[in-house]
VOPAGU-2260 file (C-alpha; in pm, 1 decimal, decimal comma):
REM VOPAGU-2260
SITE   aa  ch    i         X         Y         Z
SITE  MET   A    0   -1005,1   -3683,8   -4822,8
SITE  PRO   A    1   -1363,2   -3604,1   -4776,2
SITE  ALA   A    2   -1363,9   -3785,9   -4414,2
SITE  LEU   A    3   -1050,9   -3575,9   -4363,0
SITE  THR   A    4   -1248,5   -3231,3   -4455,3
SITE  ALA   A    5   -1552,2   -3338,1   -4273,1
SITE  PHE   A    6   -1356,0   -3380,7   -3965,9
SITE  ALA   A    7   -1136,9   -3057,4   -4002,5
SITE  GLN   A    8   -1468,6   -2859,5   -4042,5
SITE  VAL   A    9   -1617,4   -2985,4   -3731,9
SITE  TYR   A   10   -1304,7   -2927,1   -3517,0
SITE  ALA   A   11   -1265,3   -2570,8   -3656,2
SITE  ALA   A   12   -1520,2   -2462,7   -3478,7
SITE  PHE   A   13   -1356,2   -2518,4   -3161,6
SITE  LEU   A   14   -1077,6   -2298,8   -3233,9
SITE  PRO   A   15   -1205,5   -1956,0   -3093,9
SITE  GLN   A   16   -1228,1   -2120,9   -2734,9
SITE  LEU   A   17    -852,9   -2233,5   -2799,1
SITE  LEU   A   18    -758,7   -1924,9   -2898,7
SITE  ILE   A   19    -953,4   -1726,0   -2608,6
SITE  ALA   A   20    -755,2   -2002,6   -2383,3
SITE  TYR   A   21    -411,8   -1882,3   -2525,1
SITE  ALA   A   22    -511,4   -1513,1   -2466,3
SITE  PHE   A   23    -598,9   -1567,4   -2104,1
SITE  LEU   A   24    -297,0   -1723,3   -2046,7
SITE  ASP   A   25     -85,6   -1459,2   -2201,4
SITE  ARG   A   26    -271,0   -1189,1   -1995,7
SITE  ALA   A   27    -233,4   -1375,0   -1692,4
SITE  LEU   A   28      85,5   -1537,5   -1689,3
SITE  THR   A   29     456,0   -1445,7   -1785,6
SITE  PRO   A   30     573,7   -1658,8   -2071,8
SITE  ARG   A   31     886,5   -1864,0   -2008,0
SITE  TRP   A   32    1016,3   -1902,3   -2391,0
SITE  GLY   A   33     828,9   -1724,4   -2614,3
SITE  ALA   A   34     923,7   -1887,0   -2943,2
SITE  ALA   A   35     868,3   -2208,5   -2818,1
SITE  LEU   A   36     518,9   -2138,3   -2659,6
SITE  ARG   A   37     388,1   -2012,9   -2982,4
SITE  VAL   A   38     505,8   -2306,9   -3194,5
SITE  THR   A   39     326,4   -2519,7   -2929,7
SITE  GLN   A   40      12,2   -2319,9   -2955,9
SITE  VAL   A   41      45,3   -2358,5   -3332,4
SITE  VAL   A   42     119,3   -2740,9   -3328,1
SITE  VAL   A   43    -215,5   -2802,2   -3090,6
SITE  ALA   A   44    -422,4   -2582,3   -3270,2
SITE  ALA   A   45    -349,1   -2800,2   -3586,6
SITE  LEU   A   46    -387,1   -3089,2   -3400,1
SITE  LEU   A   47    -725,3   -2989,8   -3266,7
SITE  VAL   A   48    -841,5   -2990,3   -3635,9
SITE  LEU   A   49    -685,5   -3302,0   -3749,1
SITE  PRO   A   50    -780,2   -3656,7   -3702,9
SITE  VAL   A   51    -445,2   -3773,8   -3521,3
SITE  GLY   A   52    -492,3   -4047,8   -3254,8
SITE  ASP   A   53    -781,1   -3974,3   -3024,2
SITE  THR   A   54   -1046,8   -3727,4   -3136,7
SITE  SER   A   55   -1157,9   -3628,6   -2798,3
SITE  THR   A   56   -1095,2   -3276,1   -2698,6
SITE  VAL   A   57   -1038,8   -3391,0   -2329,2
SITE  GLY   A   58    -650,8   -3429,4   -2423,9
SITE  THR   A   59    -652,3   -3079,0   -2565,4
SITE  VAL   A   60    -815,8   -2948,7   -2273,8
SITE  LEU   A   61    -601,6   -3112,1   -1997,3
SITE  PHE   A   62    -290,2   -2983,6   -2220,7
SITE  VAL   A   63    -384,2   -2647,7   -2252,5
SITE  GLY   A   64    -530,0   -2582,4   -1915,2
SITE  VAL   A   65    -276,3   -2781,6   -1704,4
SITE  ALA   A   66      42,0   -2840,6   -1894,5
SITE  MET   A   67     124,1   -2526,4   -2075,6
SITE  PRO   A   68      55,4   -2301,2   -1759,9
SITE  LEU   A   69     308,6   -2527,5   -1537,3
SITE  VAL   A   70     570,2   -2600,0   -1849,5
SITE  PHE   A   71     568,3   -2261,3   -2058,5
SITE  TYR   A   72     515,3   -1970,2   -1821,7
SITE  LYS   A   73     758,6   -1897,7   -1514,2
SITE  ASP   A   74     555,8   -1718,4   -1265,3
SITE  ASP   A   75     508,3   -1845,1    -918,6
SITE  VAL   A   76     409,0   -2205,9    -923,4
SITE  ARG   A   77      94,9   -2150,1    -688,2
SITE  PHE   A   78     -29,9   -1834,6    -908,1
SITE  ARG   A   79      15,3   -2101,8   -1230,2
SITE  LEU   A   80    -169,2   -2392,7   -1042,9
SITE  LEU   A   81    -437,9   -2119,7    -954,1
SITE  VAL   A   82    -454,3   -1994,3   -1326,0
SITE  ALA   A   83    -464,4   -2361,8   -1464,8
SITE  ALA   A   84    -752,2   -2459,5   -1213,9
SITE  LEU   A   85    -954,0   -2152,2   -1329,9
SITE  LEU   A   86    -881,6   -2217,8   -1699,7
SITE  THR   A   87    -993,6   -2577,9   -1657,3
SITE  VAL   A   88   -1287,5   -2503,5   -1438,4
SITE  VAL   A   89   -1410,0   -2243,3   -1686,3
SITE  THR   A   90   -1352,5   -2466,8   -2045,7
SITE  SER   A   91   -1522,6   -2767,0   -1864,5
SITE  VAL   A   92   -1824,4   -2575,3   -1767,1
SITE  SER   A   93   -1849,8   -2390,2   -2090,1
SITE  GLU   A   94   -1850,4   -2742,5   -2286,7
SITE  PHE   A   95   -2136,3   -2831,6   -2084,1
SITE  SER   A   96   -2329,9   -2519,4   -2187,6
SITE  GLY   A   97   -2227,9   -2539,0   -2550,3
SITE  ILE   A   98   -2367,2   -2901,1   -2549,6
SITE  ALA   A   99   -2692,4   -2799,5   -2385,6
SITE  VAL   A  100   -2757,6   -2560,9   -2644,5
SITE  TRP   A  101   -2666,3   -2808,0   -2893,3
SITE  MET   A  102   -2913,8   -3057,0   -2787,7
SITE  VAL   A  103   -3181,0   -2800,1   -2774,7
SITE  ALA   A  104   -3125,3   -2679,2   -3115,7
SITE  THR   A  105   -3095,2   -3031,1   -3305,9
SITE  GLY   A  106   -3393,1   -3205,7   -3061,0
SITE  TRP   A  107   -3136,3   -3401,2   -2852,9
SITE  ALA   A  108   -2900,8   -3542,6   -3139,7
SITE  GLU   A  109   -2568,0   -3725,6   -2990,6
SITE  SER   A  110   -2306,2   -3444,2   -2902,4
SITE  ASN   A  111   -1992,3   -3662,0   -2942,8
SITE  SER   A  112   -2039,2   -3745,0   -3316,6
SITE  VAL   A  113   -1870,0   -3578,8   -3609,7
SITE  VAL   A  114   -2129,6   -3721,6   -3840,3
SITE  GLU   A  115   -2438,7   -3560,0   -3592,1
SITE  SER   A  116   -2227,2   -3235,1   -3608,9
SITE  LEU   A  117   -2164,7   -3221,2   -3968,1
SITE  ALA   A  118   -2548,5   -3342,0   -4015,5
SITE  HIS   A  119   -2655,8   -3036,8   -3818,4
SITE  TYR   A  120   -2346,3   -2797,2   -3880,3
SITE  PRO   A  121   -2504,5   -2467,6   -3816,1
SITE  ALA   A  122   -2603,7   -2572,2   -3467,1
SITE  HIS   A  123   -2274,2   -2684,7   -3416,5
SITE  VAL   A  124   -2117,6   -2346,0   -3511,6
SITE  ALA   A  125   -2388,1   -2185,3   -3292,1
SITE  SER   A  126   -2351,3   -2396,2   -2973,1
SITE  SER   A  127   -1951,4   -2393,3   -3052,4
SITE  LEU   A  128   -1931,7   -1992,8   -3052,0
SITE  PHE   A  129   -2193,6   -2030,0   -2736,1
SITE  CYS   A  130   -1938,4   -2168,0   -2554,5
SITE  ALA   A  131   -1654,4   -1967,5   -2663,9
SITE  ALA   A  132   -1844,1   -1649,2   -2521,3
SITE  VAL   A  133   -1923,2   -1818,7   -2205,3
SITE  SER   A  134   -1551,8   -1881,9   -2175,8
SITE  ALA   A  135   -1427,5   -1545,1   -2275,5
SITE  LEU   A  136   -1680,6   -1347,2   -2032,9
SITE  THR   A  137   -1608,9   -1558,7   -1745,6
SITE  LEU   A  138   -1224,0   -1573,0   -1810,6
SITE  TRP   A  139   -1242,1   -1176,0   -1853,2
SITE  VAL   A  140   -1403,3   -1150,1   -1499,3
SITE  PHE   A  141   -1133,2   -1396,5   -1318,2
SITE  LEU   A  142    -875,1   -1213,8   -1522,5
SITE  ARG   A  143    -957,8    -854,5   -1335,0
SITE  GLN   A  144    -963,7   -1053,3   -1038,7
SITE  LEU   A  145    -632,3   -1203,1   -1042,5
SITE  ALA   A  146    -466,0    -873,3   -1110,0
SITE  VAL   A  147    -543,3    -844,3    -727,0
SITE  VAL   A  148    -471,3   -1199,3    -610,7
SITE  ARG   A  149    -129,2   -1222,7    -768,6
SITE  ALA   A  150      33,7    -937,0    -586,4
SITE  ARG   A  151     130,5   -1157,7    -287,1
SITE  LEU   A  152      29,5   -1503,4    -232,1
SITE  HIS   A  153     -17,3   -1594,0     133,0
SITE  GLY   A  154    -211,0   -1880,8     278,2
SITE  ARG   A  155    -562,3   -1791,9     191,5
SITE  GLU   A  156    -424,8   -1808,4    -180,4
SITE  LEU   A  157    -293,0   -2143,9     -99,3
SITE  THR   A  158    -628,5   -2268,2      11,4
SITE  LEU   A  159    -788,9   -2126,2    -286,5
SITE  VAL   A  160    -574,0   -2276,4    -547,7
SITE  GLY   A  161    -638,8   -2622,9    -370,3
SITE  PHE   A  162    -989,4   -2553,0    -357,1
SITE  LEU   A  163   -1013,3   -2453,7    -740,1
SITE  VAL   A  164    -791,2   -2775,2    -828,6
SITE  LEU   A  165    -988,6   -2993,4    -673,0
SITE  GLN   A  166   -1273,0   -2863,7    -816,8
SITE  ALA   A  167   -1142,1   -2872,7   -1176,1
SITE  ALA   A  168   -1064,3   -3252,5   -1129,6
SITE  SER   A  169   -1414,1   -3313,1   -1020,1
SITE  ILE   A  170   -1592,1   -3120,2   -1281,2
SITE  ASN   A  171   -1366,3   -3286,0   -1537,0
SITE  LEU   A  172   -1463,0   -3665,9   -1393,1
SITE  PHE   A  173   -1811,2   -3560,0   -1351,2
SITE  GLY   A  174   -1796,8   -3458,6   -1751,7
SITE  LYS   A  175   -1654,1   -3751,7   -1871,0
SITE  ALA   A  176   -1894,8   -4008,2   -1668,0
SITE  ILE   A  177   -2209,7   -3755,1   -1845,9
SITE  MET   A  178   -2015,0   -3820,0   -2205,3
SITE  LEU   A  179   -1961,6   -4173,5   -2185,5
SITE  GLY   A  180   -2266,7   -4274,5   -1989,2
SITE  SER   A  181   -2522,2   -4031,9   -2147,8
SITE  PRO   A  182   -2411,9   -3877,3   -2446,6
SITE  ASP   A  183   -2749,6   -3738,9   -2586,7
SITE  ASP   A  184   -2941,8   -3699,0   -2271,0
SITE  ALA   A  185   -3011,7   -3314,5   -2246,1
SITE  PRO   A  186   -3157,9   -3289,7   -1920,6
SITE  ILE   A  187   -2845,3   -3433,0   -1777,2
SITE  PHE   A  188   -2645,2   -3196,4   -1985,9
SITE  TRP   A  189   -2869,3   -2908,2   -1870,8
SITE  GLY   A  190   -2814,3   -3007,0   -1495,6
SITE  ALA   A  191   -2430,4   -3010,4   -1519,8
SITE  ALA   A  192   -2405,9   -2662,6   -1689,1
SITE  VAL   A  193   -2628,2   -2526,7   -1435,0
SITE  LEU   A  194   -2403,6   -2665,7   -1156,1
SITE  GLY   A  195   -2108,8   -2553,9   -1318,2
SITE  LEU   A  196   -2219,2   -2216,2   -1373,5
SITE  LEU   A  197   -2313,2   -2167,6   -1009,7
SITE  CYS   A  198   -1944,8   -2345,6    -925,1
SITE  LEU   A  199   -1791,2   -2053,5   -1148,5
SITE  ALA   A  200   -2005,7   -1798,9    -994,2
SITE  ALA   A  201   -1891,6   -1907,9    -643,5
SITE  ASP   A  202   -1527,0   -1896,0    -759,5
SITE  VAL   A  203   -1570,2   -1551,5    -874,6
SITE  GLU   A  204   -1730,5   -1437,0    -540,6
SITE  VAL   A  205   -1398,4   -1608,4    -369,3
SITE  LEU   A  206   -1146,7   -1432,5    -567,7
SITE  ARG   A  207   -1355,2   -1101,1    -510,1
SITE  ALA   A  208   -1333,7   -1169,4    -157,2
SITE  VAL   A  209    -973,1   -1257,2    -178,2
SITE  GLY   A  210    -897,4    -939,5    -381,6
SITE  ARG   A  211   -1099,9    -739,8    -126,2
SITE  LEU   A  212    -900,3    -866,8     173,1
SITE  ARG   A  213    -581,0    -813,6     -13,8
SITE  LEU   A  214    -663,4    -441,8    -120,0
SITE  ARG   A  215    -746,4    -425,7     269,6
SITE  GLU   A  216    -387,4    -547,3     360,8
SITE  LEU   A  217    -245,2    -293,9     123,9
SITE  GLU   A  218    -454,2       4,5     281,4
SITE  ALA   A  219    -323,4    -100,1     615,5
SITE  ARG   A  220      40,2    -111,7     480,2
SITE  ARG   A  221     -37,8     248,7     333,2
SITE  VAL   A  222    -152,3     383,8     638,0
SITE  ALA   A  223      94,8     234,1     835,6
SITE  ARG   A  224     385,0     394,8     596,5
SITE  MET   A  225     214,7     745,6     589,9
SITE  SER   A  226     212,5     754,1     955,1
SITE  TRP   A  227     564,0     639,2     961,5
SITE  ALA   A  228     602,7     941,1     716,9
SITE  VAL   A  229     383,9    1211,0     935,9
SITE  GLU   A  230     602,6    1100,5    1249,3
SITE  GLU   A  231     920,8    1174,5    1032,9
SITE  LEU   A  232     776,2    1514,3     941,7
SITE  SER   A  233     694,7    1603,7    1279,2
SITE  ALA   A  234    1020,0    1535,7    1411,8
SITE  GLY   A  235    1198,0    1722,3    1135,5
SITE  ALA   A  236     951,5    1984,2    1200,5
SITE  ARG   A  237    1021,7    2007,3    1594,4
SITE  ARG   A  238    1425,2    2006,2    1497,0
SITE  GLU   A  239    1360,0    2300,4    1241,9
SITE  MET   A  240    1162,6    2506,3    1523,8
SITE  GLY   A  241    1423,2    2426,8    1786,2
SITE  ALA   A  242    1710,1    2563,5    1539,5
SITE  LEU   A  243    1479,4    2835,4    1457,4
SITE  GLU   A  244    1465,9    2919,5    1832,0
SITE  GLU   A  245    1850,3    2928,4    1898,1
SITE  VAL   A  246    1899,2    3135,6    1558,0
SITE  ALA   A  247    1621,7    3395,3    1730,0
SITE  MET   A  248    1836,8    3356,6    2068,2
SITE  LEU   A  249    2156,6    3441,1    1871,7
SITE  ARG   A  250    2033,0    3722,3    1699,2
SITE  HIS   A  251    1882,8    3867,8    2018,0
SITE  ASP   A  252    2242,6    3849,9    2185,6
SITE  ALA   A  253    2418,4    3990,3    1892,0
SITE  ARG   A  254    2207,1    4304,6    1898,1
SITE  ASN   A  255    2268,7    4352,5    2287,9
SITE  HIS   A  256    2632,4    4331,4    2197,2
SITE  LEU   A  257    2621,6    4587,9    1914,4
SITE  GLN   A  258    2408,4    4820,1    2111,8
SITE  VAL   A  259    2662,2    4788,7    2381,0
SITE  LEU   A  260    2961,1    4842,9    2144,6
SITE  THR   A  261    2754,5    5113,6    1987,6
SITE  SER   A  262    2687,9    5301,9    2325,4
SITE  LEU   A  263    3046,5    5301,3    2433,7
SITE  ILE   A  264    3167,0    5426,5    2144,5
SITE  GLU   A  265    2950,2    5732,5    2118,4
SITE  ARG   A  266    3071,8    5801,3    2504,4
SITE  GLY   A  267    3412,0    5807,4    2355,1
SITE  GLN   A  268    3521,2    5496,7    2538,7
SITE  ARG   A  269    3694,5    5331,7    2274,5
SITE  GLY   A  270    3912,0    5142,1    2480,3
SITE  GLU   A  271    3635,1    4987,1    2660,5
SITE  ALA   A  272    3476,3    4904,6    2359,4
SITE  ALA   A  273    3791,4    4702,7    2177,7
SITE  SER   A  274    3829,9    4521,3    2508,9
SITE  TYR   A  275    3467,3    4426,6    2524,1
SITE  ALA   A  276    3510,2    4308,4    2148,7
SITE  ARG   A  277    3833,9    4116,2    2232,6
SITE  ALA   A  278    3682,3    3958,1    2510,2
SITE  LEU   A  279    3343,7    3858,8    2328,5
SITE  SER   A  280    3551,0    3733,2    2046,0
SITE  ALA   A  281    3760,9    3527,5    2333,4
SITE  THR   A  282    3434,9    3397,2    2451,1
SITE  LEU   A  283    3275,2    3293,4    2130,9
SITE  SER   A  284    3586,8    3144,9    2026,0
SITE  SER   A  285    3613,2    2913,2    2339,5
SITE  ARG   A  286    3226,8    2824,5    2311,4
SITE  GLY   A  287    3252,9    2742,4    1958,3
SITE  GLU   A  288    3554,1    2491,3    2042,9
SITE  LYS   A  289    3381,4    2366,2    2304,8
SITE  ASN   A  290    3074,3    2272,0    2090,3
SITE  ALA   A  291    3308,3    2145,5    1807,6
SITE  ALA   A  292    3482,3    1897,1    2037,9
SITE  SER   A  293    3147,2    1791,5    2184,6
SITE  GLY   A  294    2963,3    1767,9    1840,2
SITE  GLY   A  295    2693,4    1994,0    1988,4
SITE  ALA   A  296    2512,3    2302,5    1844,0
SITE  PRO   A  297    2651,7    2649,4    1911,8
SITE  GLY   A  298    2511,3    2795,9    2279,8
SITE  ASP   A  299    2379,3    3167,1    2300,1
SITE  VAL   A  300    2632,8    3424,3    2295,2
SITE  GLY   A  301    2546,2    3548,3    2649,3
SITE  SER   A  302    2426,9    3921,3    2733,8
SITE  GLU   A  303    2786,8    4019,0    2887,0
SITE  PRO   A  304    3153,9    3861,0    2836,6
C-alpha cells in the first residue's frame, strides 16, 4: 500500500500536463462521441496514477496525442493528423525541458525513477509544473494559428502535416533513445530541450506563414467578390439611368401633347381636340401592344399623332 501511494503521488504531478492536452484537443477539434470521450479521458487519467502495466508515460503520450485525435474527434483527417503531430511534438519537447529542470534542481539525479522522484519530491513537482507551463504556452500559440489554417486544407497544409508527423516521430525516437541510454546525463537533456524548443519555434513560424498565406487568399477572394458586386451595382445604376431618361422623355412628350390639346380647346376647336385625343390614344395603344408583344419597354409617345 505505501508503494501504491508513492507511485500515485509521483505520477499525479503529471496530471496538469494531461489536462492541458485534453483542453487543447477539445478546443482544436470537434468531439465525435462526447460521453465516450469523457469516460476515456477519466480512465487514462486514472491509469496514469496507478501502477498498471508499464510505468512509462510513452504509452500515455502516444494514446492521448495520436489515438484520441484520430478516433474520438470528427474533423478532417488531415487536420486531425496536424493536431496530433503538434500535440506529440509539444509534449515531447516539454518533457525534455522539465527533465532538464529536474536535473539542475537535484544535482543530476536519475529522472526515470519513482524512488528518486519521491526523494526529491519538491523538485519533481516543480519540474512537472514547468513542463506543463511550457506545454500550455506552446499549445496556446499553436491554437491561435490553427484557427486560420483549418479554414481550408490544400497542398501546403498536407506538406505541413507530413513534416510535423515526421518531426513528431523523430523527436519521440530521439527521446526514447536518450531515456534508455543516458537517463541521468544532464547535458544531453539540455541539448535535447534546446533542440526541441528550436523545433517548436520553427513550427510556430511555419504555421504563421501558412496562416498569412491563407489570409491573403481570403483577401483575394473578398476583393473578387467586391469587384463583382461593384460591377452589379454599376450595371443596375446604368439600367436605372436609362429608365429615368425614358421617363423624362415620356414626361416631355406628354407635356407637349397637353399643350396642343389646351391650345385647341382655348381656340374653340373642340372637335379637332377630340380627334387629336382619339388619335393619340390609338397611337399609344398600338405602341403598347407592340411593346408587350416584343417584351420591350414602352417607347416615346411622339410629339404629334
